[in-house]
C-alpha positions in Angstrom: -8.9 -10.7 -33.4 -7.4 -11.4 -30.0 -9.6 -10.7 -27.0 -9.2 -7.1 -25.9 -7.7 -5.8 -29.2 -10.9 -4.2 -30.4 -11.4 -2.5 -27.0 -7.9 -1.1 -27.1 -8.5 0.4 -30.5 -11.7 2.0 -29.1 -9.8 3.5 -26.2 -7.2 4.9 -28.6 -9.9 6.5 -30.8 -9.5 10.2 -31.1 -13.0 10.8 -29.9 -12.6 8.6 -26.7 -11.4 10.0 -23.4 -7.8 9.6 -22.7 -6.7 6.7 -20.4 -5.9 9.0 -17.6 -9.3 10.5 -17.7 -11.0 7.1 -17.7 -8.9 6.0 -14.8 -9.7 9.1 -12.7 -13.4 8.6 -13.4 -13.2 5.0 -12.2 -11.1 5.9 -9.1 -13.6 8.6 -8.3 -16.3 5.9 -7.9 -14.2 3.8 -5.5 -15.4 5.5 -2.2 -19.0 5.0 -3.1 -18.4 1.4 -4.1 -16.6 0.7 -0.8 -19.5 2.4 1.1 -22.0 0.1 -0.7 -20.0 -2.9 0.5 -20.5 -1.9 4.1 -24.2 -1.1 3.5 -24.7 -4.6 2.1 -22.9 -6.1 5.1 -25.0 -4.1 7.6 -28.1 -5.6 5.9 -27.1 -9.2 6.6 -27.6 -11.1 9.9 -23.8 -10.9 10.4 -23.9 -7.1 9.9 -26.6 -6.8 12.5 -24.5 -8.6 15.1 -21.3 -6.9 14.2 -22.7 -3.5 13.7 -20.2 -1.7 15.9 -17.3 -3.3 14.0 -18.8 -2.4 10.6 -19.4 1.2 11.8 -15.8 1.6 13.0 -14.3 0.2 9.8 -16.7 2.0 7.4 -15.4 5.4 8.4 -11.8 4.5 7.7 -10.5 5.6 4.4 -8.4 8.3 2.8 -5.1 7.8 1.0 -4.3 8.4 -2.6 -6.0 5.4 -4.1 -2.9 4.4 -5.9 -3.9 0.7 -5.9 -7.3 1.4 -7.4 -5.6 3.6 -10.0 -3.2 0.9 -11.0 -5.9 -1.8 -11.2 -8.2 0.4 -13.3 -5.3 1.6 -15.5 -4.3 -1.9 -16.6 -7.9 -3.1 -17.0 -8.9 -0.1 -19.2 -5.5 0.2 -20.9 -5.6 -3.5 -22.0 -9.1 -3.3 -23.4 -11.6 -3.5 -20.5 -14.7 -1.5 -20.9 -17.0 -2.4 -18.0 -17.6 0.2 -15.3 -18.9 -2.5 -13.0 -15.7 -4.5 -13.3 -13.6 -1.4 -12.7 -15.6 -0.7 -9.6 -15.1 -4.3 -8.4 -11.3 -4.1 -9.0 -11.0 -0.7 -7.4 -13.0 -1.6 -4.3 -11.3 -5.0 -3.9 -7.8 -3.5 -3.7 -8.9 -0.6 -1.5 -10.7 -3.0 0.9 -7.6 -5.3 1.0 -5.4 -2.2 1.8 -7.8 -1.1 4.5 -7.8 -4.5 6.2 -4.0 -4.8 6.1 -3.6 -1.3 7.4 -5.9 -2.1 10.3 -3.9 -5.2 11.1 -0.6 -3.3 10.7 -1.7 -0.6 13.1 -2.6 -3.3 15.6 0.8 -4.9 15.3 2.5 -1.5 15.7 0.4 -0.4 18.6 -0.9 2.6 16.7 -4.3 4.1 17.4 -4.4 6.7 14.7 -4.1 6.8 10.9 -4.4 9.7 8.5 -4.6 12.0 11.5 -7.6 10.5 13.1 -8.6 7.5 15.3 -8.4 4.1 13.6 -10.5 1.2 14.6 -8.5 0.4 17.6 -8.5 4.0 18.8 -12.2 4.4 18.2 -13.2 1.2 20.1 -10.8 1.9 22.9 -12.3 5.4 23.4 -15.8 4.0 23.3 -15.1 1.4 25.9 -13.4 4.0 28.1 -16.4 6.3 27.8 -18.6 3.3 28.9 -16.5 3.1 32.1 -14.7 -0.2 31.3 -11.4 -0.7 33.1 -8.3 0.1 31.0 -7.4 -3.6 30.6 -10.8 -4.5 29.4 -11.0 -1.5 27.0 -7.6 -2.5 25.6 -8.6 -6.1 25.0 -11.8 -5.1 23.3 -10.0 -2.6 21.1 -7.4 -5.1 20.0 -10.1 -7.7 19.2 -11.9 -5.1 17.2 -8.8 -4.3 15.2 -8.2 -8.0 14.4 -11.8 -8.7 13.5 -12.4 -5.5 11.5 -9.3 -6.1 9.5 -10.6 -9.6 8.7 -13.9 -8.2 7.6 -12.3 -5.8 5.2 -10.0 -8.6 3.7 -13.0 -10.9 3.4 -14.9 -8.1 1.6 -12.1 -7.6 -0.9 -12.3 -11.3 -1.9 -16.1 -11.0 -2.2 -15.7 -8.0 -4.5 -13.7 -10.1 -6.9 -15.8 -13.2 -6.6 -18.9 -11.2 -7.5 -17.4 -9.2 -10.4 -19.3 -9.3 -13.7 -16.7 -11.6 -15.4 -16.6 -15.3 -16.5 -16.3 -17.7 -13.6 -12.8 -18.8 -14.6 -11.5 -15.2 -14.6 -13.2 -14.5 -11.2 -11.4 -17.6 -9.8 -8.1 -16.4 -11.2 -8.6 -13.0 -9.6 -9.4 -14.5 -6.2 -6.3 -16.7 -6.3 -4.1 -13.7 -7.3 -5.4 -11.9 -4.2 -4.8 -14.8 -1.9 -1.3 -15.4 -3.3 -0.5 -11.7 -2.7 -1.9 -12.0 0.9 0.4 -14.9 1.6 3.4 -12.9 0.6 2.3 -9.8 2.4 1.9 -11.8 5.6 5.4 -13.1 5.1 6.7 -9.6 4.6 4.9 -8.4 7.8 6.5 -11.2 9.8 9.9 -10.4 8.3 9.4 -6.8 9.4 8.3 -7.7 12.9 11.2 -10.2 13.3 13.6 -7.6 12.0 12.9 -5.4 15.0 14.9 -7.8 17.1 17.8 -8.2 14.7 21.0 -6.1 14.4 20.4 -3.3 11.8 23.0 -4.7 9.4 21.2 -8.1 9.4 17.8 -6.6 8.5 16.5 -7.0 5.0 14.5 -3.8 4.3 14.4 -4.1 0.5 13.2 -7.7 0.7 10.6 -6.7 3.3 9.4 -3.9 1.0 9.1 -6.4 -1.9 6.9 -8.7 0.2 5.0 -6.4 2.5 4.4 -3.4 0.2 5.2 -4.0 -3.4 3.3 -7.3 -3.8 -0.1 -6.2 -2.6 0.1 -2.5 -3.3 1.5 -2.5 -6.8 2.0 -6.0 -8.3 -1.4 -7.2 -7.3 -3.5 -4.3 -8.7 -1.6 -4.4 -11.9 -2.1 -8.1 -12.4 -5.8 -8.0 -11.3 -6.6 -5.3 -14.0 -4.6 -7.2 -16.6 -6.2 -10.5 -16.0 -9.7 -9.0 -15.8 -9.2 -7.3 -19.1 -8.7 -10.6 -21.0 -6.0 -8.8 -23.0 -2.9 -9.9 -21.1 -0.4 -12.5 -22.3 2.5 -14.0 -20.4 4.9 -11.3 -21.5 2.5 -8.5 -20.3 2.0 -10.2 -16.9 5.7 -10.7 -16.5 6.6 -7.2 -17.4 3.9 -5.7 -15.1 5.1 -7.9 -12.3 8.7 -6.7 -12.6 7.5 -3.1 -13.0 5.4 -3.4 -9.9 8.1 -5.0 -7.8 10.5 -2.2 -8.5 7.9 0.6 -8.2 6.7 -0.8 -4.9 10.2 -0.9 -3.5 10.9 2.6 -4.7 7.6 3.8 -3.1 8.4 2.2 0.2 11.9 3.6 0.3 10.5 7.0 -0.4 8.1 6.6 2.4 11.0 5.7 4.7 12.8 8.9 3.7 9.7 11.0 4.2 9.3 9.4 7.6 12.5 11.2 8.6 12.8 14.2 6.3 9.3 14.8 5.2 6.9 17.7 6.0 4.3 16.3 8.5 1.8 18.9 7.2 2.0 17.1 3.8 2.6 13.5 4.8 0.3 13.4 7.8 3.0 11.4 9.6 5.5 11.9 12.3 9.1 12.5 11.3 10.5 11.1 14.5 8.6 7.9 15.2 10.8 5.7 12.9 14.0 7.0 14.5 12.6 6.6 18.1 11.2 3.2 17.2 14.5 2.1 15.6 12.9 1.0 12.4 15.3 -1.1 10.3 15.5 0.9 7.0 17.9 1.0 4.1 18.5 4.7 5.1 19.7 3.6 8.5 21.9 0.9 7.1 23.5 3.3 4.7 24.3 5.6 7.7 25.8 2.8 9.8 28.0 1.8 6.9 29.3 5.3 6.1 29.3 7.3 9.4 32.6 8.0 11.1 33.2 6.4 14.5 31.8 9.3 16.5 28.6 9.5 14.5 28.2 5.8 14.6 28.3 5.9 18.4 25.5 8.5 18.3 23.4 6.3 16.0 24.0 3.2 18.1 23.1 5.1 21.3 20.1 7.1 20.1 18.3 5.3 17.3 15.5 3.3 19.0 15.3 5.4 22.1 11.6 6.0 22.7 12.5 9.0 25.0 14.8 10.6 22.5 14.3 14.4 22.7 13.7 16.5 19.6 17.2 17.8 19.6 18.5 14.2 19.5 16.2 13.5 16.5 17.6 16.5 14.7 21.1 15.4 15.4 20.4 12.0 13.7 19.0 13.8 10.7 22.2 15.9 10.5 24.3 12.7 10.6 22.2 11.0 7.9 22.8 14.0 5.6 26.5 14.6 6.4 27.6 10.9 6.1 26.0 10.6 2.7 23.3 8.2 3.7 20.4 10.3 2.5 22.1 10.8 -0.9 22.8 7.1 -1.2 19.2 6.3 -0.2 17.9 8.7 -2.8 20.1 7.1 -5.5 18.6 3.7 -4.6 15.1 5.1 -5.0 16.0 6.4 -8.4 17.5 3.1 -9.3 14.4 1.2 -8.5 12.1 3.7 -10.3 14.3 3.5 -13.4 14.2 -0.3 -13.2 10.4 -0.1 -13.1 10.4 2.0 -16.3 12.8 -0.4 -18.0 10.7 -3.4 -17.1 7.8 -1.9 -19.2 9.8 -2.3 -22.3 9.5 -6.1 -22.3 5.8 -6.1 -21.6 4.8 -4.8 -25.1 2.0 -2.7 -23.6 -0.3 -0.4 -25.6 1.3 3.0 -26.0 -1.1 4.9 -23.8 -0.8 2.4 -20.9 3.0 2.3 -21.2 3.1 6.1 -21.0 0.7 6.2 -18.1 2.8 3.8 -16.0 6.0 5.5 -16.9 4.7 8.8 -15.5 3.8 7.1 -12.2 7.2 5.5 -11.8 9.2 8.7 -12.7 7.2 10.7 -10.2 8.2 8.6 -7.2 11.7 10.0 -6.4 10.3 13.5 -6.2 7.1 13.0 -4.3 6.7 14.9 -1.0 3.6 13.2 0.4 
C-alpha cells in the first residue's frame, strides 16, 4: 500500500471529521504555535539581547490564515495525521508571511498594518517617546523592520527544520521554502522597479505570480503535500498550477478591492493605490480602453500623492465607464477557473479536490 493511502482512507471514514473540520482545528492552533516560537526565542541569549525586536514582532498577526489553511489541507487531505506536523507547517507559512509583510511595509514606507502600528511604526513611536531626534528615530525604526523581518523568516525555516518528520523530508521542506523565498524576492524587486516604468510596460500578472502566488499559495500547498508522504509528481504539478492561478486571482482581487472595496471590511485604503500610481492590470485595462479625454485624466491624476477625494472618485468613474473594471473582473474569473481546471490533472482525493475547488471559486466574489 503506497505511503499515505491508509491515512486517506481513515480521513474518508464516515466516523472521522470532515477535512474542512480537521483543517479549521489545525488553523485554530496556529496563533498559539507562533506565540510559542517567540517565547522560545526570548529564552535564548539572542532573544535576551533582541528583546525589543521580539516583542515588536510577536504582537503582529491577524489575517485570514489562508496559507496555513492550504498547507494543512494538503497535508491532511493527502494522508497526514500528525498534529505536530500540522502545527509546524501552519506556523512556518505564517511566520514567513509575517516576515515578508514586515519587509514589504518597510519598502513601501508604511507604518501600519491591519489598522494598527507595525514593527516600524511601533519602534518609531518608542524612539520618539524617548526623545530621539526624528532622523535617529527613523533609522532605528527602519533597522527594526529589516531585522524583525529577518527574525520571522528565520523562524519559519526553523519550524520546518524541527518538524516531526524524517530528515530527508525536513530537508525537502526547507529547500521548498528557500526556493519560494528566492522567487518572492524577485517579484518584490520587479514590483519596485515597475514603479519607475510606464504603466503599459509593467508586468502586474508576472509580479503577482512571483511576489504573491509563489509563497502565499504554491508553497503552502507543496509543503503540505510533501510532508504527507502521499504526493507523486502529478499531484505536485497539479497543485503548483492550481496555486499559481489561485494566487494571481487573489492578488488581482486585492487590487480591485484596493480601489472599489469597503475599507470597513478590507481594513485598507481605497485611494492609496491610485495616489501611489500602483501599476496594476486594472490600470492597464483603463489606459487601453479609455477615450482620449479620460486618458488625459488618468495620465494627469494617477500617482498624484495630493489628489483630492473628488479626483479619486473621478478615476473610479472612469474605471467603470471605460470597461476596465469589468475586464479586470473577467480576468480574475479566468484565473480562478484555470485554478479549478488544474486540479483535474492532479488526481487528488475527492475531499481535498472539493475543498480546493471551493476556495478557488470563492475568490471572484470575496469582499475582504
